[in-house]
N, CA, C and O atoms as a GROMACS GRO file, in nm:
protein
  332
    1MET      N    1   2.840 -19.774  -4.594
    1MET     CA    2   2.888 -19.854  -4.705
    1MET      C    3   2.793 -19.844  -4.824
    1MET      O    4   2.835 -19.840  -4.939
    2LYS      N    5   2.663 -19.840  -4.793
    2LYS     CA    6   2.564 -19.831  -4.900
    2LYS      C    7   2.580 -19.697  -4.974
    2LYS      O    8   2.568 -19.691  -5.097
    3ASN      N    9   2.607 -19.590  -4.900
    3ASN     CA   10   2.628 -19.459  -4.960
    3ASN      C   11   2.750 -19.460  -5.051
    3ASN      O   12   2.747 -19.402  -5.160
    4PHE      N   13   2.858 -19.526  -5.008
    4PHE     CA   14   2.979 -19.538  -5.090
    4PHE      C   15   2.950 -19.611  -5.220
    4PHE      O   16   2.996 -19.569  -5.326
    5MET      N   17   2.875 -19.720  -5.213
    5MET     CA   18   2.843 -19.798  -5.332
    5MET      C   19   2.754 -19.717  -5.428
    5MET      O   20   2.770 -19.724  -5.550
    6ASN      N   21   2.660 -19.641  -5.372
    6ASN     CA   22   2.574 -19.558  -5.457
    6ASN      C   23   2.655 -19.448  -5.527
    6ASN      O   24   2.633 -19.421  -5.645
    7ASN      N   25   2.748 -19.387  -5.456
    7ASN     CA   26   2.834 -19.285  -5.516
    7ASN      C   27   2.920 -19.344  -5.627
    7ASN      O   28   2.934 -19.284  -5.733
    8ALA      N   29   2.978 -19.462  -5.603
    8ALA     CA   30   3.060 -19.527  -5.704
    8ALA      C   31   2.977 -19.563  -5.826
    8ALA      O   32   3.022 -19.547  -5.940
    9LYS      N   33   2.856 -19.611  -5.803
    9LYS     CA   34   2.767 -19.647  -5.914
    9LYS      C   35   2.728 -19.524  -5.995
    9LYS      O   36   2.726 -19.528  -6.118
   10ASN      N   37   2.698 -19.414  -5.926
   10ASN     CA   38   2.662 -19.291  -5.995
   10ASN      C   39   2.779 -19.236  -6.078
   10ASN      O   40   2.760 -19.189  -6.190
   11LYS      N   41   2.900 -19.243  -6.023
   11LYS     CA   42   3.018 -19.196  -6.097
   11LYS      C   43   3.043 -19.283  -6.219
   11LYS      O   44   3.077 -19.232  -6.326
   12ALA      N   45   3.028 -19.414  -6.203
   12ALA     CA   46   3.047 -19.505  -6.316
   12ALA      C   47   2.943 -19.477  -6.425
   12ALA      O   48   2.976 -19.475  -6.544
   13ASN      N   49   2.818 -19.457  -6.385
   13ASN     CA   50   2.714 -19.425  -6.482
   13ASN      C   51   2.742 -19.292  -6.552
   13ASN      O   52   2.719 -19.278  -6.672
   14GLY      N   53   2.792 -19.195  -6.478
   14GLY     CA   54   2.828 -19.066  -6.537
   14GLY      C   55   2.939 -19.080  -6.639
   14GLY      O   56   2.936 -19.016  -6.744
   15MET      N   57   3.037 -19.164  -6.608
   15MET     CA   58   3.148 -19.185  -6.702
   15MET      C   59   3.099 -19.256  -6.827
   15MET      O   60   3.144 -19.224  -6.937
   16VAL      N   61   3.008 -19.351  -6.812
   16VAL     CA   62   2.953 -19.422  -6.928
   16VAL      C   63   2.878 -19.324  -7.017
   16VAL      O   64   2.891 -19.328  -7.139
   17ILE      N   65   2.801 -19.236  -6.956
   17ILE     CA   66   2.726 -19.137  -7.034
   17ILE      C   67   2.822 -19.043  -7.107
   17ILE      O   68   2.799 -19.010  -7.223
   18LYS      N   69   2.928 -19.000  -7.040
   18LYS     CA   70   3.026 -18.912  -7.105
   18LYS      C   71   3.093 -18.982  -7.222
   18LYS      O   72   3.114 -18.921  -7.326
   19MET      N   73   3.125 -19.110  -7.205
   19MET     CA   74   3.188 -19.185  -7.314
   19MET      C   75   3.092 -19.201  -7.432
   19MET      O   76   3.133 -19.192  -7.547
   20GLN      N   77   2.964 -19.224  -7.403
   20GLN     CA   78   2.865 -19.235  -7.510
   20GLN      C   79   2.850 -19.102  -7.584
   20GLN      O   80   2.834 -19.100  -7.706
   21MET      N   81   2.855 -18.992  -7.510
   21MET     CA   82   2.846 -18.860  -7.574
   21MET      C   83   2.970 -18.834  -7.660
   21MET      O   84   2.958 -18.780  -7.770
   22MET      N   85   3.088 -18.871  -7.611
   22MET     CA   86   3.209 -18.854  -7.690
   22MET      C   87   3.204 -18.938  -7.816
   22MET      O   88   3.246 -18.892  -7.922
   23LYS      N   89   3.153 -19.058  -7.806
   23LYS     CA   90   3.140 -19.146  -7.922
   23LYS      C   91   3.044 -19.085  -8.024
   23LYS      O   92   3.073 -19.085  -8.144
   24ALA      N   93   2.931 -19.032  -7.976
   24ALA     CA   94   2.834 -18.970  -8.067
   24ALA      C   95   2.894 -18.846  -8.134
   24ALA      O   96   2.870 -18.823  -8.253
   25ASN      N   97   2.970 -18.766  -8.059
   25ASN     CA   98   3.033 -18.647  -8.117
   25ASN      C   99   3.136 -18.684  -8.222
   25ASN      O  100   3.144 -18.620  -8.327
   26ALA      N  101   3.214 -18.787  -8.195
   26ALA     CA  102   3.314 -18.833  -8.292
   26ALA      C  103   3.246 -18.885  -8.418
   26ALA      O  104   3.291 -18.857  -8.529
   27LYS      N  105   3.139 -18.959  -8.400
   27LYS     CA  106   3.066 -19.012  -8.515
   27LYS      C  107   3.009 -18.898  -8.599
   27LYS      O  108   3.017 -18.901  -8.722
   28ASN      N  109   2.951 -18.798  -8.533
   28ASN     CA  110   2.897 -18.683  -8.606
   28ASN      C  111   3.006 -18.608  -8.681
   28ASN      O  112   2.984 -18.563  -8.794
   29ALA      N  113   3.122 -18.594  -8.620
   29ALA     CA  114   3.232 -18.523  -8.686
   29ALA      C  115   3.281 -18.600  -8.808
   29ALA      O  116   3.314 -18.538  -8.910
   30LEU      N  117   3.287 -18.731  -8.799
   30LEU     CA  118   3.336 -18.811  -8.911
   30LEU      C  119   3.233 -18.821  -9.023
   30LEU      O  120   3.270 -18.834  -9.140
   31CYS      N  121   3.106 -18.816  -8.991
   31CYS     CA  122   3.001 -18.828  -9.092
   31CYS      C  123   2.960 -18.693  -9.149
   31CYS      O  124   2.875 -18.688  -9.238
   32ASN      N  125   3.018 -18.587  -9.101
   32ASN     CA  126   2.981 -18.453  -9.145
   32ASN      C  127   3.028 -18.431  -9.289
   32ASN      O  128   3.146 -18.447  -9.319
   33GLU      N  129   2.937 -18.394  -9.376
   33GLU     CA  130   2.971 -18.369  -9.516
   33GLU      C  131   2.954 -18.222  -9.552
   33GLU      O  132   2.950 -18.188  -9.670
   34ARG      N  133   2.944 -18.138  -9.454
   34ARG     CA  134   2.913 -17.999  -9.476
   34ARG      C  135   3.037 -17.911  -9.480
   34ARG      O  136   3.028 -17.794  -9.517
   35GLY      N  137   3.152 -17.962  -9.442
   35GLY     CA  138   3.272 -17.880  -9.428
   35GLY      C  139   3.331 -17.835  -9.559
   35GLY      O  140   3.292 -17.881  -9.666
   36GLU      N  141   3.426 -17.745  -9.549
   36GLU     CA  142   3.494 -17.690  -9.665
   36GLU      C  143   3.627 -17.762  -9.682
   36GLU      O  144   3.698 -17.787  -9.584
   37ASN      N  145   3.661 -17.794  -9.805
   37ASN     CA  146   3.784 -17.869  -9.832
   37ASN      C  147   3.901 -17.775  -9.855
   37ASN      O  148   3.882 -17.655  -9.876
   38TYR      N  149   4.022 -17.830  -9.850
   38TYR     CA  150   4.141 -17.751  -9.874
   38TYR      C  151   4.147 -17.703 -10.018
   38TYR      O  152   4.195 -17.593 -10.045
   39VAL      N  153   4.097 -17.785 -10.110
   39VAL     CA  154   4.100 -17.747 -10.250
   39VAL      C  155   4.012 -17.624 -10.274
   39VAL      O  156   4.051 -17.533 -10.347
   40ASP      N  157   3.895 -17.622 -10.212
   40ASP     CA  158   3.806 -17.507 -10.226
   40ASP      C  159   3.874 -17.380 -10.176
   40ASP      O  160   3.868 -17.276 -10.242
   41SER      N  161   3.938 -17.389 -10.062
   41SER     CA  162   4.006 -17.271 -10.006
   41SER      C  163   4.121 -17.228 -10.096
   41SER      O  164   4.140 -17.109 -10.118
   42GLY      N  165   4.195 -17.323 -10.148
   42GLY     CA  166   4.307 -17.290 -10.238
   42GLY      C  167   4.260 -17.222 -10.365
   42GLY      O  168   4.323 -17.128 -10.412
   43VAL      N  169   4.149 -17.270 -10.420
   43VAL     CA  170   4.095 -17.208 -10.542
   43VAL      C  171   4.049 -17.066 -10.513
   43VAL      O  172   4.070 -16.976 -10.594
   44LYS      N  173   3.985 -17.044 -10.398
   44LYS     CA  174   3.941 -16.909 -10.362
   44LYS      C  175   4.060 -16.814 -10.349
   44LYS      O  176   4.054 -16.701 -10.396
   45ILE      N  177   4.166 -16.861 -10.284
   45ILE     CA  178   4.285 -16.776 -10.268
   45ILE      C  179   4.348 -16.747 -10.402
   45ILE      O  180   4.390 -16.634 -10.427
   46LEU      N  181   4.356 -16.848 -10.488
   46LEU     CA  182   4.415 -16.829 -10.621
   46LEU      C  183   4.334 -16.729 -10.702
   46LEU      O  184   4.391 -16.644 -10.770
   47ILE      N  185   4.203 -16.738 -10.697
   47ILE     CA  186   4.117 -16.643 -10.768
   47ILE      C  187   4.139 -16.502 -10.716
   47ILE      O  188   4.146 -16.407 -10.794
   48ALA      N  189   4.150 -16.486 -10.584
   48ALA     CA  190   4.171 -16.354 -10.525
   48ALA      C  191   4.305 -16.295 -10.570
   48ALA      O  192   4.313 -16.176 -10.600
   49VAL      N  193   4.409 -16.377 -10.575
   49VAL     CA  194   4.541 -16.329 -10.616
   49VAL      C  195   4.539 -16.288 -10.763
   49VAL      O  196   4.593 -16.184 -10.799
   50VAL      N  197   4.477 -16.369 -10.847
   50VAL     CA  198   4.471 -16.337 -10.990
   50VAL      C  199   4.390 -16.210 -11.013
   50VAL      O  200   4.431 -16.124 -11.092
   51LEU      N  201   4.276 -16.197 -10.946
   51LEU     CA  202   4.197 -16.075 -10.962
   51LEU      C  203   4.272 -15.953 -10.912
   51LEU      O  204   4.263 -15.846 -10.973
   52GLY      N  205   4.345 -15.965 -10.802
   52GLY     CA  206   4.426 -15.854 -10.753
   52GLY      C  207   4.534 -15.814 -10.852
   52GLY      O  208   4.558 -15.695 -10.873
   53ALA      N  209   4.599 -15.913 -10.912
   53ALA     CA  210   4.703 -15.883 -11.011
   53ALA      C  211   4.643 -15.817 -11.134
   53ALA      O  212   4.702 -15.724 -11.190
   54LEU      N  213   4.526 -15.864 -11.178
   54LEU     CA  214   4.460 -15.801 -11.292
   54LEU      C  215   4.420 -15.658 -11.262
   54LEU      O  216   4.434 -15.569 -11.346
   55LEU      N  217   4.369 -15.635 -11.141
   55LEU     CA  218   4.331 -15.500 -11.101
   55LEU      C  219   4.452 -15.407 -11.100
   55LEU      O  220   4.446 -15.294 -11.148
   56LEU      N  221   4.562 -15.455 -11.044
   56LEU     CA  222   4.685 -15.374 -11.039
   56LEU      C  223   4.738 -15.348 -11.180
   56LEU      O  224   4.783 -15.237 -11.210
   57ALA      N  225   4.734 -15.449 -11.266
   57ALA     CA  226   4.779 -15.429 -11.403
   57ALA      C  227   4.689 -15.330 -11.476
   57ALA      O  228   4.736 -15.250 -11.556
   58GLY      N  229   4.559 -15.337 -11.448
   58GLY     CA  230   4.467 -15.241 -11.510
   58GLY      C  231   4.495 -15.100 -11.465
   58GLY      O  232   4.488 -15.006 -11.545
   59LEU      N  233   4.526 -15.081 -11.337
   59LEU     CA  234   4.560 -14.948 -11.287
   59LEU      C  235   4.688 -14.895 -11.351
   59LEU      O  236   4.697 -14.777 -11.385
   60TYR      N  237   4.788 -14.983 -11.366
   60TYR     CA  238   4.912 -14.942 -11.432
   60TYR      C  239   4.885 -14.901 -11.576
   60TYR      O  240   4.939 -14.802 -11.624
   61ALA      N  241   4.801 -14.979 -11.646
   61ALA     CA  242   4.770 -14.947 -11.785
   61ALA      C  243   4.688 -14.819 -11.796
   61ALA      O  244   4.705 -14.742 -11.891
   62LEU      N  245   4.602 -14.795 -11.700
   62LEU     CA  246   4.515 -14.678 -11.704
   62LEU      C  247   4.592 -14.548 -11.677
   62LEU      O  248   4.571 -14.448 -11.746
   63PHE      N  249   4.680 -14.550 -11.580
   63PHE     CA  250   4.749 -14.428 -11.541
   63PHE      C  251   4.888 -14.414 -11.601
   63PHE      O  252   4.945 -14.305 -11.596
   64ASN      N  253   4.944 -14.522 -11.656
   64ASN     CA  254   5.079 -14.519 -11.714
   64ASN      C  255   5.182 -14.462 -11.617
   64ASN      O  256   5.273 -14.388 -11.657
   65ASP      N  257   5.168 -14.495 -11.491
   65ASP     CA  258   5.259 -14.443 -11.390
   65ASP      C  259   5.270 -14.547 -11.278
   65ASP      O  260   5.194 -14.644 -11.275
   66THR      N  261   5.362 -14.526 -11.189
   66THR     CA  262   5.380 -14.615 -11.076
   66THR      C  263   5.268 -14.592 -10.976
   66THR      O  264   5.249 -14.480 -10.928
   67ILE      N  265   5.196 -14.697 -10.944
   67ILE     CA  266   5.083 -14.685 -10.852
   67ILE      C  267   5.131 -14.687 -10.707
   67ILE      O  268   5.082 -14.610 -10.624
   68MET      N  269   5.226 -14.775 -10.676
   68MET     CA  270   5.278 -14.787 -10.540
   68MET      C  271   5.428 -14.760 -10.540
   68MET      O  272   5.506 -14.854 -10.549
   69PRO      N  273   5.470 -14.635 -10.529
   69PRO     CA  274   5.613 -14.603 -10.539
   69PRO      C  275   5.696 -14.663 -10.426
   69PRO      O  276   5.812 -14.699 -10.448
   70THR      N  277   5.641 -14.673 -10.307
   70THR     CA  278   5.721 -14.730 -10.197
   70THR      C  279   5.749 -14.877 -10.222
   70THR      O  280   5.856 -14.927 -10.186
   71LEU      N  281   5.655 -14.949 -10.282
   71LEU     CA  282   5.676 -15.089 -10.314
   71LEU      C  283   5.786 -15.103 -10.419
   71LEU      O  284   5.872 -15.191 -10.408
   72VAL      N  285   5.782 -15.018 -10.520
   72VAL     CA  286   5.885 -15.023 -10.624
   72VAL      C  287   6.022 -14.994 -10.563
   72VAL      O  288   6.120 -15.062 -10.596
   73GLN      N  289   6.029 -14.894 -10.476
   73GLN     CA  290   6.157 -14.860 -10.412
   73GLN      C  291   6.209 -14.976 -10.327
   73GLN      O  292   6.328 -15.005 -10.329
   74ARG      N  293   6.121 -15.040 -10.253
   74ARG     CA  294   6.164 -15.152 -10.169
   74ARG      C  295   6.214 -15.268 -10.253
   74ARG      O  296   6.312 -15.333 -10.218
   75ILE      N  297   6.146 -15.296 -10.363
   75ILE     CA  298   6.190 -15.405 -10.450
   75ILE      C  299   6.325 -15.371 -10.513
   75ILE      O  300   6.413 -15.457 -10.522
   76GLU      N  301   6.342 -15.247 -10.556
   76GLU     CA  302   6.470 -15.207 -10.613
   76GLU      C  303   6.580 -15.215 -10.508
   76GLU      O  304   6.691 -15.258 -10.541
   77ASP      N  305   6.554 -15.177 -10.385
   77ASP     CA  306   6.652 -15.186 -10.278
   77ASP      C  307   6.686 -15.331 -10.245
   77ASP      O  308   6.800 -15.363 -10.213
   78MET      N  309   6.586 -15.418 -10.254
   78MET     CA  310   6.607 -15.558 -10.220
   78MET      C  311   6.701 -15.626 -10.320
   78MET      O  312   6.782 -15.710 -10.281
   79PHE      N  313   6.689 -15.591 -10.447
   79PHE     CA  314   6.771 -15.657 -10.549
   79PHE      C  315   6.890 -15.576 -10.592
   79PHE      O  316   6.955 -15.611 -10.690
   80ASP      N  317   6.921 -15.467 -10.523
   80ASP     CA  318   7.035 -15.384 -10.558
   80ASP      C  319   7.160 -15.440 -10.488
   80ASP      O  320   7.181 -15.420 -10.368
   81TYR      N  321   7.239 -15.509 -10.565
   81TYR     CA  322   7.362 -15.567 -10.511
   81TYR      C  323   7.475 -15.467 -10.532
   81TYR      O  324   7.516 -15.442 -10.646
   82ALA      N  325   7.525 -15.410 -10.424
   82ALA     CA  326   7.628 -15.307 -10.433
   82ALA      C  327   7.767 -15.365 -10.425
   82ALA      O  328   7.863 -15.291 -10.404
   83GLY      N  329   7.782 -15.491 -10.439
   83GLY     CA  330   7.917 -15.537 -10.446
   83GLY      C  331   7.946 -15.654 -10.368
   83GLY      O  332   8.060 -15.701 -10.368
   0.00000   0.00000   0.00000
């Protein structure tokens, strides 16, 4: 019986320690100020898209020709309503 009580006590203490660790982890996650926000990510993506469009426009202006002919063909096929 004494062994049973010691095992139960040890398991209860282990569960208390696990709960305290979970509480500490949750607190650390909520107090963390180091993460990246959605706005930051959105601005980065927007900058990348704008720079890509400027680069493509510069290539079109430089060569005065179609840079990606397969893309042009696919777009023309997509909007070609044959009836």
